[in-house]
C-alpha positions in Angstrom: 0.0 0.0 0.0 1.4 3.4 -1.0 1.8 6.3 1.4 -0.9 8.3 -0.4 -3.4 5.4 -0.2 -2.6 4.9 3.5 -3.0 8.6 4.3 -6.3 8.7 2.5 -7.5 5.6 4.4 -6.2 7.1 7.7 -7.9 10.5 7.2 -11.1 8.9 6.2 -11.3 6.9 9.4 -9.7 9.3 11.9 -12.9 11.1 12.9 -14.1 8.0 14.7 -11.2 8.3 17.1 -12.3 11.7 18.6 -15.2 10.4 20.7 -13.2 7.4 21.8 -10.4 9.6 22.9 -12.8 11.7 25.0 -14.4 8.6 26.4 -11.0 7.4 27.7 -9.7 10.7 29.0 -12.9 12.6 30.1 -11.0 15.8 29.3 -11.2 17.7 26.0 -7.5 18.8 25.9 -6.2 15.4 26.8 -8.5 13.9 24.2 -7.0 16.1 21.5 -3.5 15.2 22.6 -4.3 11.5 22.6 -5.9 11.8 19.1 -2.9 13.6 17.7 -0.5 11.1 19.2 -2.5 8.2 17.8 -2.4 9.7 14.3 1.3 10.3 14.7 2.0 6.7 15.8 -0.2 5.4 13.0 1.8 7.4 10.4 5.1 6.5 11.9 4.1 2.8 12.0 2.5 2.7 8.6 4.6 -0.3 7.5 3.1 -2.4 10.3 -0.4 -2.0 8.9 -1.5 -5.0 6.8 -3.6 -4.2 3.9 -7.1 -5.5 4.3 -7.0 -5.2 8.1 -9.8 -3.2 9.7 -8.1 0.2 10.0 -10.6 1.4 12.7 -9.8 -1.5 14.9 -6.1 -0.9 14.3 -6.4 2.8 15.2 -8.5 2.1 18.3 -5.9 -0.4 19.5 -3.1 2.1 19.0 -5.1 4.8 20.9 -6.0 2.4 23.8 -2.4 1.3 24.2 -1.2 4.9 24.3 -3.8 5.7 26.9 -2.9 2.7 29.0 0.9 3.5 28.8 0.3 7.1 29.8 -1.9 6.0 32.7 0.7 3.6 34.0 3.4 6.3 33.7 1.3 8.7 35.8 0.9 6.1 38.5 4.6 5.5 38.7 5.6 9.2 38.8 3.1 10.6 41.2 4.5 13.7 42.8 3.0 16.2 45.1 4.0 19.9 45.5 5.2 20.7 49.0 3.3 23.8 50.3 6.5 25.5 51.3 7.9 28.6 49.5 10.7 26.5 47.8 8.1 24.2 46.1 10.1 21.0 46.3 8.6 17.9 44.8 8.3 14.9 47.1 7.9 11.4 45.9 5.4 9.3 48.0 7.7 6.3 48.1 10.4 8.1 49.9 8.3 8.3 53.0 8.2 4.6 53.5 10.3 3.3 56.4 11.3 -0.4 56.3 10.7 -2.6 59.2 13.0 -5.6 59.3 10.9 -7.6 61.8 7.7 -7.2 59.8 9.4 -8.0 56.5 11.0 -11.1 58.1 7.7 -12.3 59.4 6.1 -11.8 56.0 8.9 -13.7 54.3 8.4 -16.5 56.8 4.7 -16.6 55.9 5.6 -16.7 52.2 8.1 -19.5 52.6 5.5 -21.5 54.6 2.8 -20.9 51.9 5.2 -22.0 49.1 6.2 -25.1 51.1 2.5 -26.0 51.4 1.7 -25.6 47.7 0.8 -28.8 45.9 3.8 -30.2 44.1 2.2 -29.8 40.7 2.3 -26.0 41.3 5.3 -25.7 43.5 7.9 -27.1 41.1 7.1 -24.8 38.1 6.6 -21.8 40.4 10.0 -22.4 42.1 11.8 -22.7 38.7 10.1 -19.5 37.6 11.1 -17.8 40.9 14.7 -18.9 40.3 14.7 -17.1 37.0 13.9 -19.6 34.3 11.7 -18.6 31.4 8.4 -20.3 30.8 9.6 -22.2 27.8 12.7 -23.5 29.7 10.5 -24.7 32.5 8.2 -26.4 29.9 11.2 -28.2 28.4 12.6 -29.3 31.8 9.3 -30.6 33.0 8.3 -32.0 29.6 4.9 -30.2 29.8 3.1 -27.9 27.3 3.9 -24.2 27.6 0.3 -23.3 28.4 0.2 -25.8 31.2 3.3 -24.3 32.8 1.9 -20.8 32.5 -1.4 -21.8 34.1 0.3 -23.7 36.9 2.5 -20.7 37.8 -0.6 -18.4 37.6 -2.6 -20.7 39.9 0.4 -20.9 42.3 0.5 -17.1 42.5 -3.2 -17.0 43.1 -3.0 -19.6 45.9 -0.1 -17.7 47.5 -2.0 -14.4 47.3 -4.9 -15.9 49.1 -2.7 -17.6 51.8 -0.2 -14.8 52.6 -1.7 -12.0 54.7 -1.2 -8.4 53.3 0.3 -5.8 55.6 
């Protein structure tokens, strides 16, 4: 597909993005920014578009992914202005004080919970914990990749339910 054909297709389907951008952001200015960034990414990744693919779905996916990535960045970089005259920025995570006793007790609870996992979940989980990749664990245990992934998932789920949060 030539650039001219792609641009025509893109412009013909771009108007459907504006309401979706506003639905995601709930703010007109942020919606405009999201819309513009989506069009920019679509143009810069034109070679990834496969002719015959639903362009609206492709554009909606780009927009949704951009929105999710920006949302995650905002959560990671939350800062608050200090009310003093110097206007320093303080990161929330810097206020956390570690408590060795509490963390040691929690680690003990985790070790006990892992020890009591059924063997079918414990072995893949421990290999994953040791740093092996899913496909390596599947090869070692001679199990299908999907089975390994689900067993690790269920092991995590069991551990979350058994280990008290503090």
